PDBQT receptor file of N, H, CA, C and O in Angstrom, charges set to zero:
ATOM      1  N   UNK A   1      45.686  35.975 -13.231  1.00  0.00    +0.000 N 
ATOM      2  CA  UNK A   1      44.636  37.029 -12.944  1.00  0.00    +0.000 C 
ATOM      3  C   UNK A   1      43.491  36.871 -13.706  1.00  0.00    +0.000 C 
ATOM      4  O   UNK A   1      42.372  37.066 -13.230  1.00  0.00    +0.000 OA
ATOM      5  N   UNK A   2      43.693  36.513 -14.924  1.00  0.00    +0.000 N 
ATOM      6  H   UNK A   2      44.601  36.355 -15.311  1.00  0.00    +0.000 HD
ATOM      7  CA  UNK A   2      42.515  36.180 -15.944  1.00  0.00    +0.000 C 
ATOM      8  C   UNK A   2      41.545  35.184 -15.527  1.00  0.00    +0.000 C 
ATOM      9  O   UNK A   2      40.314  35.220 -15.541  1.00  0.00    +0.000 OA
ATOM     10  N   UNK A   3      42.563  34.066 -15.061  1.00  0.00    +0.000 N 
ATOM     11  H   UNK A   3      43.563  34.036 -15.050  1.00  0.00    +0.000 HD
ATOM     12  CA  UNK A   3      41.590  33.078 -14.583  1.00  0.00    +0.000 C 
ATOM     13  C   UNK A   3      40.773  33.116 -13.517  1.00  0.00    +0.000 C 
ATOM     14  O   UNK A   3      39.816  32.343 -13.477  1.00  0.00    +0.000 OA
ATOM     15  N   UNK A   4      41.019  34.031 -12.467  1.00  0.00    +0.000 N 
ATOM     16  H   UNK A   4      41.796  34.659 -12.499  1.00  0.00    +0.000 HD
ATOM     17  CA  UNK A   4      40.350  34.475 -11.289  1.00  0.00    +0.000 C 
ATOM     18  C   UNK A   4      39.028  35.448 -11.712  1.00  0.00    +0.000 C 
ATOM     19  O   UNK A   4      37.908  35.385 -11.204  1.00  0.00    +0.000 OA
ATOM     20  N   UNK A   5      39.380  36.170 -12.555  1.00  0.00    +0.000 N 
ATOM     21  H   UNK A   5      40.290  36.221 -12.968  1.00  0.00    +0.000 HD
ATOM     22  CA  UNK A   5      38.201  37.093 -13.082  1.00  0.00    +0.000 C 
ATOM     23  C   UNK A   5      37.103  36.335 -13.991  1.00  0.00    +0.000 C 
ATOM     24  O   UNK A   5      35.921  36.675 -14.029  1.00  0.00    +0.000 OA
ATOM     25  N   UNK A   6      37.655  35.264 -14.714  1.00  0.00    +0.000 N 
ATOM     26  H   UNK A   6      38.616  34.988 -14.683  1.00  0.00    +0.000 HD
ATOM     27  CA  UNK A   6      36.748  34.560 -15.445  1.00  0.00    +0.000 C 
ATOM     28  C   UNK A   6      36.088  33.625 -14.422  1.00  0.00    +0.000 C 
ATOM     29  O   UNK A   6      34.876  33.440 -14.538  1.00  0.00    +0.000 OA
ATOM     30  N   UNK A   7      36.684  33.085 -13.544  1.00  0.00    +0.000 N 
ATOM     31  H   UNK A   7      37.668  33.235 -13.450  1.00  0.00    +0.000 HD
ATOM     32  CA  UNK A   7      35.964  32.191 -12.521  1.00  0.00    +0.000 C 
ATOM     33  C   UNK A   7      34.789  33.101 -11.642  1.00  0.00    +0.000 C 
ATOM     34  O   UNK A   7      33.694  32.606 -11.374  1.00  0.00    +0.000 OA
ATOM     35  N   UNK A   8      35.115  34.295 -11.293  1.00  0.00    +0.000 N 
ATOM     36  H   UNK A   8      36.005  34.697 -11.511  1.00  0.00    +0.000 HD
ATOM     37  CA  UNK A   8      33.834  34.980 -10.784  1.00  0.00    +0.000 C 
ATOM     38  C   UNK A   8      33.011  35.446 -11.369  1.00  0.00    +0.000 C 
ATOM     39  O   UNK A   8      31.959  35.797 -10.835  1.00  0.00    +0.000 OA
ATOM     40  N   UNK A   9      33.268  35.583 -12.682  1.00  0.00    +0.000 N 
ATOM     41  H   UNK A   9      34.122  35.298 -13.115  1.00  0.00    +0.000 HD
ATOM     42  CA  UNK A   9      32.083  35.975 -13.680  1.00  0.00    +0.000 C 
ATOM     43  C   UNK A   9      31.320  35.172 -14.117  1.00  0.00    +0.000 C 
ATOM     44  O   UNK A   9      30.210  35.467 -14.558  1.00  0.00    +0.000 OA
ATOM     45  N   UNK A  10      31.941  33.659 -14.048  1.00  0.00    +0.000 N 
ATOM     46  H   UNK A  10      32.844  33.420 -13.689  1.00  0.00    +0.000 HD
ATOM     47  CA  UNK A  10      31.020  32.577 -14.336  1.00  0.00    +0.000 C 
ATOM     48  C   UNK A  10      29.768  32.293 -13.475  1.00  0.00    +0.000 C 
ATOM     49  O   UNK A  10      29.831  32.056 -12.269  1.00  0.00    +0.000 OA
ATOM     50  N   UNK A  11      28.659  32.335 -14.171  1.00  0.00    +0.000 N 
ATOM     51  H   UNK A  11      28.608  32.527 -15.151  1.00  0.00    +0.000 HD
ATOM     52  CA  UNK A  11      27.320  32.231 -13.309  1.00  0.00    +0.000 C 
ATOM     53  C   UNK A  11      26.706  30.766 -13.576  1.00  0.00    +0.000 C 
ATOM     54  O   UNK A  11      25.601  30.528 -13.088  1.00  0.00    +0.000 OA
ATOM     55  N   UNK A  12      27.262  29.928 -14.207  1.00  0.00    +0.000 N 
ATOM     56  H   UNK A  12      28.159  30.121 -14.603  1.00  0.00    +0.000 HD
ATOM     57  CA  UNK A  12      26.648  28.691 -14.672  1.00  0.00    +0.000 C 
ATOM     58  C   UNK A  12      26.333  27.815 -13.316  1.00  0.00    +0.000 C 
ATOM     59  O   UNK A  12      25.293  27.157 -13.318  1.00  0.00    +0.000 OA
ATOM     60  N   UNK A  13      27.154  27.779 -12.200  1.00  0.00    +0.000 N 
ATOM     61  H   UNK A  13      27.999  28.313 -12.199  1.00  0.00    +0.000 HD
ATOM     62  CA  UNK A  13      26.910  27.037 -11.036  1.00  0.00    +0.000 C 
ATOM     63  C   UNK A  13      25.787  27.762 -10.227  1.00  0.00    +0.000 C 
ATOM     64  O   UNK A  13      25.005  27.117  -9.528  1.00  0.00    +0.000 OA
ATOM     65  N   UNK A  14      25.732  29.046 -10.334  1.00  0.00    +0.000 N 
ATOM     66  H   UNK A  14      26.368  29.570 -10.901  1.00  0.00    +0.000 HD
ATOM     67  CA  UNK A  14      24.598  29.688  -9.439  1.00  0.00    +0.000 C 
ATOM     68  C   UNK A  14      23.272  29.418 -10.296  1.00  0.00    +0.000 C 
ATOM     69  O   UNK A  14      22.212  29.153  -9.729  1.00  0.00    +0.000 OA
ATOM     70  N   UNK A  15      23.382  29.497 -11.676  1.00  0.00    +0.000 N 
ATOM     71  H   UNK A  15      24.244  29.712 -12.137  1.00  0.00    +0.000 HD
ATOM     72  CA  UNK A  15      22.142  29.061 -12.248  1.00  0.00    +0.000 C 
ATOM     73  C   UNK A  15      21.637  27.652 -11.976  1.00  0.00    +0.000 C 
ATOM     74  O   UNK A  15      20.454  27.406 -11.744  1.00  0.00    +0.000 OA
ATOM     75  N   UNK A  16      22.460  26.879 -12.014  1.00  0.00    +0.000 N 
ATOM     76  H   UNK A  16      23.421  27.079 -12.203  1.00  0.00    +0.000 HD
ATOM     77  CA  UNK A  16      22.166  25.376 -11.799  1.00  0.00    +0.000 C 
ATOM     78  C   UNK A  16      21.584  25.277 -10.189  1.00  0.00    +0.000 C 
ATOM     79  O   UNK A  16      20.537  24.664  -9.978  1.00  0.00    +0.000 OA
ATOM     80  N   UNK A  17      22.374  25.953  -9.023  1.00  0.00    +0.000 N 
ATOM     81  H   UNK A  17      23.224  26.451  -9.194  1.00  0.00    +0.000 HD
ATOM     82  CA  UNK A  17      21.502  25.914  -7.959  1.00  0.00    +0.000 C 
ATOM     83  C   UNK A  17      20.154  26.554  -7.819  1.00  0.00    +0.000 C 
ATOM     84  O   UNK A  17      19.269  26.113  -7.085  1.00  0.00    +0.000 OA
ATOM     85  N   UNK A  18      20.053  27.643  -8.584  1.00  0.00    +0.000 N 
ATOM     86  H   UNK A  18      20.772  28.001  -9.180  1.00  0.00    +0.000 HD
ATOM     87  CA  UNK A  18      18.743  28.480  -8.530  1.00  0.00    +0.000 C 
ATOM     88  C   UNK A  18      17.827  27.339  -9.197  1.00  0.00    +0.000 C 
ATOM     89  O   UNK A  18      16.782  27.130  -8.581  1.00  0.00    +0.000 OA
ATOM     90  N   UNK A  19      17.975  26.802  -9.998  1.00  0.00    +0.000 N 
ATOM     91  H   UNK A  19      18.824  26.972 -10.499  1.00  0.00    +0.000 HD
ATOM     92  CA  UNK A  19      17.158  25.727 -10.773  1.00  0.00    +0.000 C 
ATOM     93  C   UNK A  19      16.776  24.567  -9.890  1.00  0.00    +0.000 C 
ATOM     94  O   UNK A  19      15.642  24.090  -9.926  1.00  0.00    +0.000 OA
ATOM     95  N   UNK A  20      17.785  24.088  -9.048  1.00  0.00    +0.000 N 
ATOM     96  H   UNK A  20      18.706  24.476  -9.019  1.00  0.00    +0.000 HD
ATOM     97  CA  UNK A  20      17.700  23.031  -8.027  1.00  0.00    +0.000 C 
ATOM     98  C   UNK A  20      16.675  23.470  -6.987  1.00  0.00    +0.000 C 
ATOM     99  O   UNK A  20      15.729  22.743  -6.684  1.00  0.00    +0.000 OA
ATOM    100  N   UNK A  21      16.853  24.525  -6.509  1.00  0.00    +0.000 N 
ATOM    101  H   UNK A  21      17.622  25.116  -6.755  1.00  0.00    +0.000 HD
ATOM    102  CA  UNK A  21      15.881  25.385  -5.379  1.00  0.00    +0.000 C 
ATOM    103  C   UNK A  21      14.556  25.341  -5.924  1.00  0.00    +0.000 C 
ATOM    104  O   UNK A  21      13.638  24.837  -5.277  1.00  0.00    +0.000 OA
ATOM    105  N   UNK A  22      14.366  25.894  -7.211  1.00  0.00    +0.000 N 
ATOM    106  H   UNK A  22      15.111  26.304  -7.736  1.00  0.00    +0.000 HD
ATOM    107  CA  UNK A  22      13.025  26.014  -7.848  1.00  0.00    +0.000 C 
ATOM    108  C   UNK A  22      12.465  24.442  -7.979  1.00  0.00    +0.000 C 
ATOM    109  O   UNK A  22      11.312  24.261  -7.588  1.00  0.00    +0.000 OA
ATOM    110  N   UNK A  23      13.045  23.544  -8.389  1.00  0.00    +0.000 N 
ATOM    111  H   UNK A  23      13.982  23.692  -8.707  1.00  0.00    +0.000 HD
ATOM    112  CA  UNK A  23      12.799  22.244  -8.375  1.00  0.00    +0.000 C 
ATOM    113  C   UNK A  23      12.210  21.573  -7.093  1.00  0.00    +0.000 C 
ATOM    114  O   UNK A  23      11.247  20.806  -7.094  1.00  0.00    +0.000 OA
ATOM    115  N   UNK A  24      12.882  21.947  -6.064  1.00  0.00    +0.000 N 
ATOM    116  H   UNK A  24      13.665  22.570  -6.063  1.00  0.00    +0.000 HD
ATOM    117  CA  UNK A  24      12.743  21.310  -4.569  1.00  0.00    +0.000 C 
ATOM    118  C   UNK A  24      11.481  22.173  -3.923  1.00  0.00    +0.000 C 
ATOM    119  O   UNK A  24      10.707  21.683  -3.101  1.00  0.00    +0.000 OA
ATOM    120  N   UNK A  25      11.397  23.442  -4.386  1.00  0.00    +0.000 N 
ATOM    121  H   UNK A  25      12.026  23.840  -5.054  1.00  0.00    +0.000 HD
ATOM    122  CA  UNK A  25      10.136  24.303  -3.909  1.00  0.00    +0.000 C 
ATOM    123  C   UNK A  25       8.989  23.616  -4.523  1.00  0.00    +0.000 C 
ATOM    124  O   UNK A  25       8.054  23.255  -3.808  1.00  0.00    +0.000 OA
ATOM    125  N   UNK A  26       8.985  23.372  -6.001  1.00  0.00    +0.000 N 
ATOM    126  H   UNK A  26       9.744  23.665  -6.582  1.00  0.00    +0.000 HD
ATOM    127  CA  UNK A  26       7.846  22.657  -6.498  1.00  0.00    +0.000 C 
ATOM    128  C   UNK A  26       7.618  21.204  -5.854  1.00  0.00    +0.000 C 
ATOM    129  O   UNK A  26       6.485  20.785  -5.617  1.00  0.00    +0.000 OA
ATOM    130  N   UNK A  27       8.681  20.533  -5.614  1.00  0.00    +0.000 N 
ATOM    131  H   UNK A  27       9.602  20.873  -5.807  1.00  0.00    +0.000 HD
ATOM    132  CA  UNK A  27       8.320  19.321  -4.981  1.00  0.00    +0.000 C 
ATOM    133  C   UNK A  27       7.544  19.392  -3.631  1.00  0.00    +0.000 C 
ATOM    134  O   UNK A  27       6.455  18.889  -3.354  1.00  0.00    +0.000 OA
ATOM    135  N   UNK A  28       8.226  20.005  -3.005  1.00  0.00    +0.000 N 
ATOM    136  H   UNK A  28       9.111  20.414  -3.230  1.00  0.00    +0.000 HD
ATOM    137  CA  UNK A  28       7.315  20.521  -1.638  1.00  0.00    +0.000 C 
ATOM    138  C   UNK A  28       5.953  20.860  -1.662  1.00  0.00    +0.000 C 
ATOM    139  O   UNK A  28       5.106  20.424  -0.882  1.00  0.00    +0.000 OA
ATOM    140  N   UNK A  29       5.744  21.762  -2.708  1.00  0.00    +0.000 N 
ATOM    141  H   UNK A  29       6.432  22.116  -3.341  1.00  0.00    +0.000 HD
ATOM    142  CA  UNK A  29       4.396  22.218  -3.071  1.00  0.00    +0.000 C 
ATOM    143  C   UNK A  29       3.335  21.139  -3.412  1.00  0.00    +0.000 C 
ATOM    144  O   UNK A  29       2.187  21.039  -2.979  1.00  0.00    +0.000 OA
ATOM    145  N   UNK A  30       4.120  20.219  -4.453  1.00  0.00    +0.000 N 
ATOM    146  H   UNK A  30       5.052  20.301  -4.805  1.00  0.00    +0.000 HD
ATOM    147  CA  UNK A  30       3.192  19.020  -4.988  1.00  0.00    +0.000 C 
ATOM    148  C   UNK A  30       2.842  18.037  -3.717  1.00  0.00    +0.000 C 
ATOM    149  O   UNK A  30       1.726  17.602  -3.431  1.00  0.00    +0.000 OA
ATOM    150  N   UNK A  31       4.060  17.802  -3.038  1.00  0.00    +0.000 N 
ATOM    151  H   UNK A  31       4.966  18.155  -3.270  1.00  0.00    +0.000 HD
ATOM    152  CA  UNK A  31       3.555  16.826  -1.736  1.00  0.00    +0.000 C 
ATOM    153  C   UNK A  31       2.622  17.276  -0.956  1.00  0.00    +0.000 C 
ATOM    154  O   UNK A  31       1.820  16.494  -0.444  1.00  0.00    +0.000 OA
ATOM    155  N   UNK A  32       2.569  18.628  -0.732  1.00  0.00    +0.000 N 
ATOM    156  H   UNK A  32       3.220  19.264  -1.147  1.00  0.00    +0.000 HD
ATOM    157  CA  UNK A  32       1.827  19.106   0.491  1.00  0.00    +0.000 C 
ATOM    158  C   UNK A  32       0.410  19.032  -0.351  1.00  0.00    +0.000 C 
ATOM    159  O   UNK A  32      -0.519  18.499   0.254  1.00  0.00    +0.000 OA
ATOM    160  N   UNK A  33       0.153  19.508  -1.668  1.00  0.00    +0.000 N 
ATOM    161  H   UNK A  33       0.909  19.941  -2.160  1.00  0.00    +0.000 HD
ATOM    162  CA  UNK A  33      -1.046  19.434  -2.335  1.00  0.00    +0.000 C 
ATOM    163  C   UNK A  33      -1.778  17.963  -2.112  1.00  0.00    +0.000 C 
ATOM    164  O   UNK A  33      -2.907  17.748  -1.671  1.00  0.00    +0.000 OA
ATOM    165  N   UNK A  34      -0.761  17.007  -2.563  1.00  0.00    +0.000 N 
ATOM    166  H   UNK A  34       0.157  17.182  -2.921  1.00  0.00    +0.000 HD
ATOM    167  CA  UNK A  34      -1.184  15.518  -2.872  1.00  0.00    +0.000 C 
ATOM    168  C   UNK A  34      -1.570  15.079  -1.327  1.00  0.00    +0.000 C 
ATOM    169  O   UNK A  34      -2.589  14.396  -1.227  1.00  0.00    +0.000 OA
ATOM    170  N   UNK A  35      -0.960  15.357  -0.284  1.00  0.00    +0.000 N 
ATOM    171  H   UNK A  35      -0.132  15.912  -0.365  1.00  0.00    +0.000 HD
ATOM    172  CA  UNK A  35      -1.119  15.037   1.022  1.00  0.00    +0.000 C 
ATOM    173  C   UNK A  35      -2.686  15.407   1.344  1.00  0.00    +0.000 C 
ATOM    174  O   UNK A  35      -3.587  14.624   1.645  1.00  0.00    +0.000 OA
ATOM    175  N   UNK A  36      -2.736  16.698   1.207  1.00  0.00    +0.000 N 
ATOM    176  H   UNK A  36      -2.004  17.334   0.963  1.00  0.00    +0.000 HD
ATOM    177  CA  UNK A  36      -4.448  17.240   1.530  1.00  0.00    +0.000 C 
ATOM    178  C   UNK A  36      -5.370  16.688   0.769  1.00  0.00    +0.000 C 
ATOM    179  O   UNK A  36      -6.501  16.523   1.226  1.00  0.00    +0.000 OA
ATOM    180  N   UNK A  37      -5.051  16.307  -0.518  1.00  0.00    +0.000 N 
ATOM    181  H   UNK A  37      -4.132  16.441  -0.889  1.00  0.00    +0.000 HD
ATOM    182  CA  UNK A  37      -5.865  15.818  -1.480  1.00  0.00    +0.000 C 
ATOM    183  C   UNK A  37      -6.213  14.406  -0.817  1.00  0.00    +0.000 C 
ATOM    184  O   UNK A  37      -7.412  14.270  -0.573  1.00  0.00    +0.000 OA
ATOM    185  N   UNK A  38      -5.460  13.422  -0.508  1.00  0.00    +0.000 N 
ATOM    186  H   UNK A  38      -4.486  13.532  -0.706  1.00  0.00    +0.000 HD
ATOM    187  CA  UNK A  38      -5.156  12.358  -0.013  1.00  0.00    +0.000 C 
ATOM    188  C   UNK A  38      -6.118  12.254   1.142  1.00  0.00    +0.000 C 
ATOM    189  O   UNK A  38      -6.953  11.350   1.164  1.00  0.00    +0.000 OA
ATOM    190  N   UNK A  39      -6.029  13.133   2.083  1.00  0.00    +0.000 N 
ATOM    191  H   UNK A  39      -5.350  13.868   2.065  1.00  0.00    +0.000 HD
ATOM    192  CA  UNK A  39      -6.675  13.073   3.306  1.00  0.00    +0.000 C 
ATOM    193  C   UNK A  39      -8.167  13.438   2.907  1.00  0.00    +0.000 C 
ATOM    194  O   UNK A  39      -9.055  12.771   3.438  1.00  0.00    +0.000 OA
ATOM    195  N   UNK A  40      -8.503  14.402   2.050  1.00  0.00    +0.000 N 
ATOM    196  H   UNK A  40      -7.781  14.944   1.619  1.00  0.00    +0.000 HD
ATOM    197  CA  UNK A  40      -9.716  14.661   1.680  1.00  0.00    +0.000 C 
ATOM    198  C   UNK A  40     -10.315  13.670   1.071  1.00  0.00    +0.000 C 
ATOM    199  O   UNK A  40     -11.500  13.557   1.385  1.00  0.00    +0.000 OA
ATOM    200  N   UNK A  41      -9.821  12.721   0.122  1.00  0.00    +0.000 N 
ATOM    201  H   UNK A  41      -8.859  12.812  -0.132  1.00  0.00    +0.000 HD
ATOM    202  CA  UNK A  41     -10.321  11.585  -0.545  1.00  0.00    +0.000 C 
ATOM    203  C   UNK A  41     -10.487  10.629   0.411  1.00  0.00    +0.000 C 
ATOM    204  O   UNK A  41     -11.568  10.051   0.299  1.00  0.00    +0.000 OA
ATOM    205  N   UNK A  42      -9.759  10.232   1.369  1.00  0.00    +0.000 N 
ATOM    206  H   UNK A  42      -8.881  10.702   1.460  1.00  0.00    +0.000 HD
ATOM    207  CA  UNK A  42      -9.747   9.351   2.417  1.00  0.00    +0.000 C 
ATOM    208  C   UNK A  42     -11.226   9.501   3.086  1.00  0.00    +0.000 C 
ATOM    209  O   UNK A  42     -12.022   8.563   3.141  1.00  0.00    +0.000 OA
ATOM    210  N   UNK A  43     -11.475  10.761   3.570  1.00  0.00    +0.000 N 
ATOM    211  H   UNK A  43     -10.828  11.523   3.525  1.00  0.00    +0.000 HD
ATOM    212  CA  UNK A  43     -12.785  11.006   4.207  1.00  0.00    +0.000 C 
ATOM    213  C   UNK A  43     -13.968  10.985   3.404  1.00  0.00    +0.000 C 
ATOM    214  O   UNK A  43     -15.025  10.717   3.974  1.00  0.00    +0.000 OA
ATOM    215  N   UNK A  44     -13.968  11.220   2.187  1.00  0.00    +0.000 N 
ATOM    216  H   UNK A  44     -13.109  11.438   1.724  1.00  0.00    +0.000 HD
ATOM    217  CA  UNK A  44     -15.061  10.901   1.046  1.00  0.00    +0.000 C 
ATOM    218  C   UNK A  44     -15.418   9.450   1.238  1.00  0.00    +0.000 C 
ATOM    219  O   UNK A  44     -16.535   9.058   1.576  1.00  0.00    +0.000 OA
ATOM    220  N   UNK A  45     -14.202   8.563   0.952  1.00  0.00    +0.000 N 
ATOM    221  H   UNK A  45     -13.295   8.881   0.677  1.00  0.00    +0.000 HD
ATOM    222  CA  UNK A  45     -14.361   7.228   0.919  1.00  0.00    +0.000 C 
ATOM    223  C   UNK A  45     -14.998   6.582   2.242  1.00  0.00    +0.000 C 
ATOM    224  O   UNK A  45     -15.848   5.691   2.242  1.00  0.00    +0.000 OA
ATOM    225  N   UNK A  46     -14.515   7.103   3.203  1.00  0.00    +0.000 N 
ATOM    226  H   UNK A  46     -13.824   7.826   3.203  1.00  0.00    +0.000 HD
ATOM    227  CA  UNK A  46     -14.928   6.757   4.499  1.00  0.00    +0.000 C 
ATOM    228  C   UNK A  46     -16.651   6.994   4.658  1.00  0.00    +0.000 C 
ATOM    229  O   UNK A  46     -17.455   6.183   5.117  1.00  0.00    +0.000 OA
ATOM    230  N   UNK A  47     -16.885   8.154   4.211  1.00  0.00    +0.000 N 
ATOM    231  H   UNK A  47     -16.232   8.814   3.838  1.00  0.00    +0.000 HD
ATOM    232  CA  UNK A  47     -18.435   8.710   4.172  1.00  0.00    +0.000 C 
ATOM    233  C   UNK A  47     -19.314   7.737   3.239  1.00  0.00    +0.000 C 
ATOM    234  O   UNK A  47     -20.439   7.340   3.543  1.00  0.00    +0.000 OA
ATOM    235  N   UNK A  48     -18.715   7.457   2.208  1.00  0.00    +0.000 N 
ATOM    236  H   UNK A  48     -17.801   7.779   1.961  1.00  0.00    +0.000 HD
ATOM    237  CA  UNK A  48     -19.487   6.595   1.242  1.00  0.00    +0.000 C 
ATOM    238  C   UNK A  48     -19.486   4.993   1.679  1.00  0.00    +0.000 C 
ATOM    239  O   UNK A  48     -20.340   4.187   1.309  1.00  0.00    +0.000 OA
ATOM    240  N   UNK A  49     -18.676   4.777   2.297  1.00  0.00    +0.000 N 
ATOM    241  H   UNK A  49     -17.982   5.432   2.597  1.00  0.00    +0.000 HD
ATOM    242  CA  UNK A  49     -18.402   3.252   2.665  1.00  0.00    +0.000 C 
ATOM    243  C   UNK A  49     -19.573   3.259   3.903  1.00  0.00    +0.000 C 
ATOM    244  O   UNK A  49     -20.409   2.362   4.009  1.00  0.00    +0.000 OA
ATOM    245  N   UNK A  50     -19.492   4.352   4.761  1.00  0.00    +0.000 N 
ATOM    246  H   UNK A  50     -18.813   5.081   4.676  1.00  0.00    +0.000 HD
ATOM    247  CA  UNK A  50     -20.700   4.173   5.902  1.00  0.00    +0.000 C 
ATOM    248  C   UNK A  50     -21.824   4.148   5.440  1.00  0.00    +0.000 C 
ATOM    249  O   UNK A  50     -22.644   3.342   5.880  1.00  0.00    +0.000 OA
ATOM    250  N   UNK A  51     -22.088   4.895   4.590  1.00  0.00    +0.000 N 
ATOM    251  H   UNK A  51     -21.422   5.549   4.233  1.00  0.00    +0.000 HD
ATOM    252  CA  UNK A  51     -23.564   5.125   3.864  1.00  0.00    +0.000 C 
ATOM    253  C   UNK A  51     -24.161   3.847   3.215  1.00  0.00    +0.000 C 
ATOM    254  O   UNK A  51     -25.337   3.485   3.170  1.00  0.00    +0.000 OA
ATOM    255  N   UNK A  52     -22.759   3.111   2.602  1.00  0.00    +0.000 N 
ATOM    256  H   UNK A  52     -21.804   3.405   2.639  1.00  0.00    +0.000 HD
ATOM    257  CA  UNK A  52     -23.177   1.773   1.994  1.00  0.00    +0.000 C 
ATOM    258  C   UNK A  52     -23.631   0.964   3.042  1.00  0.00    +0.000 C 
ATOM    259  O   UNK A  52     -24.709   0.370   3.079  1.00  0.00    +0.000 OA
ATOM    260  N   UNK A  53     -22.700   0.972   3.941  1.00  0.00    +0.000 N 
ATOM    261  H   UNK A  53     -21.825   1.454   3.912  1.00  0.00    +0.000 HD
ATOM    262  CA  UNK A  53     -23.096  -0.075   4.991  1.00  0.00    +0.000 C 
ATOM    263  C   UNK A  53     -24.240   0.118   5.751  1.00  0.00    +0.000 C 
ATOM    264  O   UNK A  53     -24.742  -0.902   6.224  1.00  0.00    +0.000 OA
ATOM    265  N   UNK A  54     -24.791   1.219   5.988  1.00  0.00    +0.000 N 
ATOM    266  H   UNK A  54     -24.384   2.047   5.604  1.00  0.00    +0.000 HD
ATOM    267  CA  UNK A  54     -25.839   1.502   6.870  1.00  0.00    +0.000 C 
ATOM    268  C   UNK A  54     -27.113   1.119   5.789  1.00  0.00    +0.000 C 
ATOM    269  O   UNK A  54     -28.081   0.451   6.154  1.00  0.00    +0.000 OA
ATOM    270  N   UNK A  55     -26.955   1.645   4.419  1.00  0.00    +0.000 N 
ATOM    271  H   UNK A  55     -26.169   2.188   4.123  1.00  0.00    +0.000 HD
ATOM    272  CA  UNK A  55     -28.030   0.950   3.619  1.00  0.00    +0.000 C 
ATOM    273  C   UNK A  55     -28.139  -0.510   3.283  1.00  0.00    +0.000 C 
ATOM    274  O   UNK A  55     -29.212  -0.944   2.864  1.00  0.00    +0.000 OA
ATOM    275  N   UNK A  56     -27.043  -1.337   3.446  1.00  0.00    +0.000 N 
ATOM    276  H   UNK A  56     -26.171  -0.984   3.786  1.00  0.00    +0.000 HD
ATOM    277  CA  UNK A  56     -27.142  -2.683   3.370  1.00  0.00    +0.000 C 
ATOM    278  C   UNK A  56     -27.688  -3.113   4.688  1.00  0.00    +0.000 C 
ATOM    279  O   UNK A  56     -28.302  -4.179   4.735  1.00  0.00    +0.000 OA
ATOM    280  N   UNK A  57     -27.538  -2.429   5.714  1.00  0.00    +0.000 N 
ATOM    281  H   UNK A  57     -27.039  -1.563   5.677  1.00  0.00    +0.000 HD
ATOM    282  CA  UNK A  57     -27.913  -2.931   6.964  1.00  0.00    +0.000 C 
ATOM    283  C   UNK A  57     -29.524  -2.738   6.971  1.00  0.00    +0.000 C 
ATOM    284  O   UNK A  57     -30.208  -3.681   7.369  1.00  0.00    +0.000 OA
ATOM    285  N   UNK A  58     -30.088  -1.648   6.579  1.00  0.00    +0.000 N 
ATOM    286  H   UNK A  58     -29.533  -0.882   6.256  1.00  0.00    +0.000 HD
ATOM    287  CA  UNK A  58     -31.361  -1.393   6.535  1.00  0.00    +0.000 C 
ATOM    288  C   UNK A  58     -32.271  -2.325   5.729  1.00  0.00    +0.000 C 
ATOM    289  O   UNK A  58     -33.467  -2.497   5.965  1.00  0.00    +0.000 OA
ATOM    290  N   UNK A  59     -31.618  -2.863   4.823  1.00  0.00    +0.000 N 
ATOM    291  H   UNK A  59     -30.646  -2.723   4.631  1.00  0.00    +0.000 HD
ATOM    292  CA  UNK A  59     -32.306  -3.479   3.756  1.00  0.00    +0.000 C 
ATOM    293  C   UNK A  59     -32.650  -4.983   4.158  1.00  0.00    +0.000 C 
ATOM    294  O   UNK A  59     -33.253  -5.711   3.370  1.00  0.00    +0.000 OA
TER     295      UNK A  59
């Protein structure tokens, strides 16, 4: 009886699962932010490249 009571009071596993869920949420947020930033940087470099190509063609 004491073993089952001790088993149900033990919260170490629940704490580990909570930390795992928090880490997963942070990873998803980081991936989303980096993807968005990457797309913006790609657009910026495309614009710079186009302007350099236009400047070289005009010269």
